[in-house]
N, C-alpha and C positions, 0 to 999 in steps of 0.2 A: 457381530457387533450389535448391541441392543439399540432400540429406537431412542432411548434416553441418552445413550452415549452419542449417537449421531446428532441429537438435538443440542446437546451441550457444545459439541464441536462447531455446529452450524451457527449457534448463537454467538460463540466467542469470535469466530471468523467474521461473521456479518457485522457485529458491533465494532470490533477493533480494527478492521481493515481500513476504514475511512476516518475513524477518530485517531488523533495523533498519539496513540498509546501502544502501537506495535502488535499486529495480529500474529506474526511469526513467533514473537517472544511468548505470547500467551499460549499458543498451540504447543510450543516446546515445553512450557511449564506444566501444562495439564497432566501428561503422564508422569513427569518427574516429581510433581508434588502430591498427586493423588493416587499413584500406583495404577491408574487406568491403562488399558492397552493402547500402545501407540497406534494412531489411526492409519498410518501408512501413506504411501505416495498417491494411491488411487483416490482416497478421500481428500487428500490435499488438492488434487486436480479438480475434483468435484466442487469443493467449497470455493476455490478460486473462480471457477466458471460461474458460480452463483453470484459472487460479488461483481464479476465482470458484467453479467446481465443487469444487475441493479444499477450500476453506474451508467451503463449505456442507456437504459430506460430513463433515468433521472435527467440526464443531459442530452436527450435524444436530438434536440434542435441543433446543438453544437456538433454532435456526432454526425448527423446527417450532412451538415455543412462541410465538415472535414472529409467525409467519404466522397462527397460530390467533387471535392477539389483534388482528390488523388490522381485522376488521369492527367490533369494539367500539371500537377507537381512532377509526375513521372516524365513529362516531356520538357521539364526545365522551366515551366512558366509559373512563377510564384507571383501572380498578379491579381489574384482574387482572394477574398477572405477565406474561402474553403481551401485553396491550394496553399495559402500561407499557414493556416492552422495545421494542415497535414504535414507540411514541411517542418514546422517548429516542433511538433510532437515527435517526428522521426529523429530530429537532431537531439532532442532531450532524452530519447530512449536509448540511443547508442551506448553511452557510458555504462549503464546498468547491465546491458546485454553482454558487453565485452568483459566487464569485471566479473559478472555472474558466471560466465563460461570458464574463466580462469580459476575462480574459486571452486567450481564444480570439478574440473579436471584435476586440480591439485589436491583436492580433499580438504581445503581450508574451511569450506562451509560446515563440514561435520565437526571440525575442531572447535568451532565457535559456539556450538550448541550447548553451552553450559550455563548453570544458574548464575555464577559469578559474572560472566560476560553480560548476561541480560540485566543483572542488577546494576552494573556500572553504566551501561548504555541507557537504561531507563532514567537513572539519576542525572547523568551528565547532559544528555540531549534534552531532557526535560527542562533543566535549568537554562540551557542555551535558548530553547524556544521561548521561555519566559523573558529572558533578557532582551532578545531580539524583538519580541512582540511589544514590549513596553517602550523600547527606545528607538525602534525602527521608524523611518519616515513613512508617511502615507501620501504619496504623490503619483501613484501609478494605478491603472486599472488593467483589466484583461486585454483591452485593445492596444495597450502599450507594449505587449509582449514582443520581443525581438530575438534575433539569432543569438546575440551575446547573452541575454538573460536565459534563453533556452539551454545554452551550453552550461552556464553556471548552475542552474537548478538541476540539470541532468547529472552533473558531476556530484552534486550533493545527494541526489537520489541513489547513486551507486553506493554511498556509505550505508544506506539502509539495508544492504545485504548482511550487515552485522546484526544478528538477532537482538531485538530489544530497542533498536534505533527508531523504528517506525518510518515506513516509506512516506506516509502522508505527513507525519510530524516533521521530518527532515526537509521535505520539499516545501512545506508551508513556511518553515523557518527560513529557508533560502529566499523564498519569494518575499517574505516580510522584510528580510535584510535588504533586498533590492528596492523596497519602497512600495510594494503592492499592498492594497488595503486587505484587511482580513478576509472578507468574503471573496475577493478576487484571487487572493493567494490560495485559498482553499479550492476554488473552482479550477485553477490551473493545476493544482495537485491532483484533483480528481480526474481531470481529462488526461493527465500524464499517466494515470494508473491504468488506463485502457490498453495501450500497446504493451505496457510493462506486464500486466497480469496475463494478457494474451500470450506474450512471449514465454513467460515462466510456465504457463499452463501447457503450451505446446511442447516445451522441453520435457516436462514431467509425463505428458501423455505418451510420448514416444516410448518411454520406459514401461508405462503401465499397460499399453496395448499388447506387449509381449506376453504378459501374464494371462490375459484372456479369461479371467475369472468372472462367471456370470453373477455369482452372489455378491461379489465386490461391486460389480457394475450396478446392481440393484440398490445397494447401500449408497453408492455414489449419487444416483439420481435423487434419492431421498435427501441426502445431505445438501445437494445443490439447490433443491427447492426450498428447504428450510433456510439455507444461507441467503438466498435471494430475498426472502421476506425480511429477515432480520437486518440485512445490509441496507435495503431500501428504507426501512424505518429509521435506522441510525443515521444514514446520509441525509434524509429529509430533515430530521431533528437538528443535526449539527449545522446545516446550511441556514436554517431559520434562526437558530440561536446566535450565530456569528454576526447577525445584524445588530445585536444589542449586548452580547456577552463576549469577553475576551477568551483567550486560551488558558487562562489561569486555572480553572477547575481541572483540566486535563493535566496540567503541570503538577498540581498538588497530588493527584492520583499517581503520577509517574514517580515523584519523589518518595512518597510513602511506600509504594511497591518496591522501588529500587533499594531503599534502606532495609526493608524486610528481607528481600532476596539476598542482599550482601550479608546480613546477619546469619541467614540460613547457610549460605555458602562457606562462611569462615568460622562457623561454630559446629 
């Protein structure tokens, strides 16, 4: 795989992982629309680890608080900000892990990797994000996050296993629907991405390790580093813009891309 190919994959993953426009959908579209070689599972693991490192670094203060609270959470004491955050993230991650395993074992995940599916999910969930963002109340902040909201957003997150839905997009939509302000909805979505990306990366890693290809490992390290940089830049830009800009620009992009993909799929 050439350096240019790795750069393109890293840029797509880094930019689209945290923006509400679907990283998985774009990565599936790359070989389908350009004829490029499919990057394979090893590179998928690498770019996921790159985005994981970026979100951990950006939200390090919250991550450190959550990690410090894990020991108390494991003993059943949800009485500190750290243990509460760790517990809510765990609750919110369970649905996507369960549904993801079912889809993997049944082969449903492969059946959904089509241009038409991505076109419809881009279009439909883009419109839903716009509707909720414009009409949803703004009466909650991150400190109001509770078990009920963690379960609800976690269930919505599982829907993102359908390519084109966007994990960040659907969780932000759910949080806005529950009344969280844009910036807080995005922050909750990003924090939820940490255990989710880690779990998906661990699942793929188990399969990749069996291959033991040194050349692929080298390419993976390069892809991870490039993804880390692009993801950190995209995340920083989005979180700053959300203080003054709505999600409408992302919705417009989703709708236009969705229409184009549906035209390609059905003609």
